[in-house]
C-alpha positions as CSV (number, residue, x, y, z in Angstrom):
1,M,12.9,50.1,-20.0
2,F,14.1,47.4,-17.7
3,G,12.8,43.8,-17.4
4,V,13.7,40.7,-15.5
5,W,12.9,37.2,-17.0
6,E,13.0,33.8,-15.4
7,T,15.6,32.0,-17.5
8,A,14.0,28.5,-17.2
9,T,10.6,29.5,-18.6
10,G,11.2,32.8,-20.4
11,R,8.4,34.4,-18.3
12,V,8.7,38.1,-17.5
13,V,8.9,38.4,-13.7
14,R,9.2,42.1,-13.3
15,F,9.1,45.0,-15.7
16,S,9.6,48.8,-15.4
17,D,8.7,51.1,-18.3
18,G,10.7,53.9,-16.8
19,V,14.4,54.7,-16.8
20,A,16.5,52.6,-14.5
21,A,20.1,51.7,-14.1
22,V,21.2,48.4,-12.5
23,M,23.8,49.2,-9.9
24,G,24.5,45.6,-8.7
25,F,23.2,42.2,-7.7
26,H,23.4,40.2,-4.5
27,P,25.9,37.3,-5.1
28,S,23.6,34.6,-3.7
29,R,20.1,36.0,-3.7
30,P,17.7,37.3,-6.5
31,L,18.1,41.0,-5.3
32,P,19.1,43.6,-7.9
33,A,19.7,47.2,-6.8
34,L,18.4,49.8,-9.2
35,V,18.7,53.6,-9.3
36,E,15.6,55.2,-10.9
37,P,14.1,58.7,-11.1
38,N,11.3,59.5,-8.6
39,G,9.9,62.9,-9.5
40,D,12.6,65.5,-9.0
41,R,14.6,63.1,-6.9
42,T,16.4,59.8,-7.4
43,R,15.8,56.6,-5.4
44,L,17.5,53.3,-4.9
45,G,15.2,50.4,-5.3
46,L,15.8,46.8,-4.3
47,W,13.7,44.3,-6.3
48,D,13.5,41.1,-4.1
49,F,12.4,38.1,-6.1
50,S,12.9,35.5,-3.4
51,A,9.1,35.4,-2.7
52,Q,8.0,35.3,-6.4
53,P,6.0,32.2,-7.3
């Protein structure tokens, strides 16, 4: 499981109940890179939080 919380409020912003590995973060933007299974393949996902309310 993997979750992202807003530190000011403690609110869960995004959650994944699958298996994911955080590969890195953008140094000045809310953009983590995740590697996660996708069927019999693996995908790189970018979670962009800049547009979150």
